[in-house]
C-alpha positions in Angstrom: 2.3 -6.7 -12.0 4.7 -3.7 -12.1 6.9 -3.0 -9.1 7.9 0.7 -9.0 11.5 1.4 -7.9 12.0 -2.0 -6.2 15.7 -1.3 -5.6 14.9 2.0 -3.8 11.6 1.5 -2.2 12.1 -1.8 -0.3 12.9 -0.7 3.3 10.1 -2.7 5.0 10.5 -6.1 3.4 8.3 -5.1 0.5 9.6 -8.0 -1.6 7.6 -10.2 0.7 4.4 -8.7 -0.7 5.5 -9.5 -4.2 6.4 -13.0 -3.3 3.1 -13.6 -1.6 1.1 -12.5 -4.7 3.3 -14.6 -7.0 3.0 -17.7 -4.9 -0.7 -17.5 -4.4 -1.2 -17.1 -8.1 1.2 -20.0 -8.9 -0.6 -22.4 -6.5 -3.8 -21.7 -8.4 -2.3 -21.9 -11.9 -2.7 -18.2 -12.5 0.0 -16.8 -14.7 2.1 -14.2 -13.0 4.6 -11.8 -14.6 6.6 -9.2 -12.6 8.0 -6.2 -14.3 10.0 -3.3 -12.7 10.2 0.4 -13.5 12.8 2.6 -11.9 14.3 6.1 -12.3 13.7 7.6 -15.7 11.8 4.7 -17.1 8.4 5.1 -18.7 5.6 2.6 -18.0 2.6 1.5 -20.2 -0.5 1.7 -18.0 -2.2 -0.9 -20.2 0.5 -3.5 -19.8 -0.1 -4.3 -16.1 -3.0 -5.3 -13.9 -1.4 -4.1 -10.6 1.1 -1.4 -9.7 3.0 -1.6 -6.4 5.1 1.1 -4.6 6.8 0.3 -1.3 8.6 2.5 1.2 12.2 3.9 1.2 14.7 6.0 3.1 14.3 9.7 3.0 17.1 10.2 0.4 15.6 7.5 -1.9 12.1 8.8 -1.3 13.1 12.2 -2.5 14.5 10.8 -5.7 11.4 8.7 -6.3 9.1 11.6 -5.6 10.8 13.7 -8.3 10.9 10.9 -10.8 7.2 9.9 -10.2 6.1 13.4 -11.1 8.5 13.8 -14.0 8.0 10.4 -15.7 5.1 8.4 -14.3 2.4 10.6 -12.9 0.4 10.9 -16.2 0.7 7.1 -16.7 -0.5 6.3 -13.2 -3.5 8.6 -13.5 -4.4 6.8 -16.7 -4.0 3.5 -14.9 -6.3 4.7 -12.1 -8.9 6.0 -14.7 -9.0 2.5 -16.3 -9.5 0.8 -12.8 -6.0 -0.7 -12.7 -5.1 -1.6 -9.1 -2.5 0.7 -7.5 -1.2 -0.3 -4.1 1.3 1.8 -2.1 2.8 1.1 1.3 4.3 3.5 3.9 6.5 5.9 2.0 4.8 5.0 -1.2 1.5 5.8 0.4 2.7 9.2 1.3 3.6 9.9 -2.3 0.1 9.1 -3.5 -1.2 12.4 -2.2 -0.8 16.0 -3.2 2.3 16.7 -1.1 4.7 15.2 1.4 6.8 17.1 3.9 10.4 15.9 4.1 12.7 17.8 6.3 12.3 21.5 5.6 10.9 21.0 2.1 7.5 20.0 0.6 7.7 17.4 -2.1 5.0 17.3 -4.8 3.1 14.0 -4.9 1.2 12.1 -7.5 -2.1 13.6 -6.6 -4.0 10.3 -7.1 -5.8 11.0 -3.8 -6.5 14.1 -1.8 -4.0 13.7 1.0 -1.2 15.6 2.6 1.6 14.3 4.8 3.1 16.8 7.2 5.6 16.7 10.0 4.2 17.5 13.4 5.7 17.7 16.9 5.7 14.4 18.8 7.2 11.0 18.5 7.2 8.7 15.5 4.1 6.5 15.3 5.4 3.1 15.8 4.0 -0.3 16.8 1.8 -3.2 15.9 -1.5 -2.1 14.4 -4.9 -3.7 13.5 -7.6 -2.1 11.4 -11.1 -3.0 10.3 -11.8 -2.8 6.6 -14.7 -3.6 4.3 -14.1 -5.7 1.2 -17.0 -6.6 -1.0 -19.5 -5.7 1.7 -17.9 -7.8 4.4 -15.8 -6.7 7.4 -12.2 -8.0 7.7 -9.3 -7.3 9.9 -5.9 -6.3 8.6 -2.8 -6.5 10.8 0.7 -5.2 10.4 3.3 -2.9 11.8 3.7 0.9 11.4 6.7 3.2 11.7 6.3 6.7 10.3 7.1 10.2 11.4 4.8 11.9 8.9 1.1 12.5 9.7 -1.2 11.9 6.8 -4.4 13.9 6.6 -7.1 13.0 4.1 -9.2 15.6 2.3 -12.9 15.8 3.0 -13.9 13.7 0.0 -11.5 10.7 0.8 -12.2 7.5 2.7 -9.6 5.7 4.8 -8.8 2.1 3.9 -9.9 1.1 7.4 -10.8 2.0 11.0 -8.0 1.8 13.6 -8.7 -0.9 16.2 -5.2 -0.9 17.7 -2.3 1.4 16.8 -2.0 5.0 15.5 -3.1 5.0 11.8 -2.7 8.0 9.5 -2.1 10.6 12.1 -2.8 9.2 15.6 -6.0 11.3 16.0 -8.8 10.8 13.5 -9.1 7.0 13.8 -8.5 6.3 10.1 -5.7 4.2 8.5 -4.7 4.4 4.9 -6.8 5.6 2.0 -8.9 3.9 -0.7 -10.3 5.7 -3.7 -11.8 3.0 -6.1 -8.8 0.8 -6.9 -6.1 3.2 -5.5 -5.0 1.9 -2.1 -2.5 3.3 0.4 -1.6 2.1 3.8 1.1 2.4 6.5 0.8 -1.3 7.4 4.0 -3.2 6.5 6.3 -5.8 7.9 5.4 -7.0 5.2 1.6 -6.7 4.9 0.4 -9.5 2.7 2.0 -12.6 4.4 0.1 -11.7 7.5 -3.2 -11.1 5.6 -3.6 -13.8 3.0 -7.3 -12.9 2.6 -6.3 -9.4 1.5 -3.7 -10.8 -0.9 -6.4 -12.9 -2.5 -8.7 -9.9 -2.7 -6.0 -7.9 -4.6 -5.6 -10.8 -7.1 -9.3 -11.0 -7.6 -9.7 -7.3 -8.0 -6.8 -6.9 -10.3 -8.1 -9.7 -12.6 -11.8 -8.9 -12.3 -12.6 -12.4 -10.9 -15.6 -13.3 -8.8 -13.8 -15.8 -6.7 -10.6 -17.9 -6.3 -10.0 -21.5 -5.7 -9.5 -21.9 -1.9 -6.0 -22.9 -0.6 -4.9 -24.7 2.5 -4.0 -21.6 4.6 -3.3 -23.1 8.1 0.1 -21.3 8.3 -1.3 -18.1 6.8 -4.1 -18.0 9.3 -1.6 -18.7 12.1 0.5 -15.8 11.0 -2.6 -13.5 11.0 -3.5 -14.6 14.5 -0.1 -14.0 15.9 0.1 -10.5 14.4 -3.4 -9.8 15.8 -2.3 -10.9 19.3 0.8 -8.7 19.0 -1.4 -5.8 18.2 -3.5 -6.5 21.3 -6.6 -8.1 19.8 
């Protein structure tokens, strides 16, 4: 696994997602190696099964946006073309698209998906959120927390990660949350995301490694965390 800009893009407890993946692999005897790539550093797309990009402050997000385009965009496009898993949360999600409006300027994005994030009048989209997603033909619920001023609009050929059940989602209007194009996934759900959704963490591990299934774990606490977050969202 490669964590992109972990010292800059970690505003929403993103380390919790990395720890969740590590621990669930460790419990199953699956080897887990975590690398990091920051400003100015090249990355080999073939050296990792999963790339992760979290959220950051506006100043840090501007630095990261510029560096992604300058040093990592080609590599990440190669990774996506080879079905490597790319997961981006909140600010990282906004940078997956073609452009991201920050203040009075428009930052160029990675262009891994057809999406644009703009600033519109109105309050920030904040609160507990629950969405319905489809994984391997089965419906699941993801729960988390959202806090974003930008409104993300997907292009006509893109599919959201899920359907909003509670909360705002991408822009508070179209009922979609996040984006999924093959193995490229973006979402506004954080807080962090994976400790509240152990089933999704396991799906990421299986998908990254190309496995049909995983040994089940005793997930009483994980299921309780999911239930509490669902209740907080109003389910």
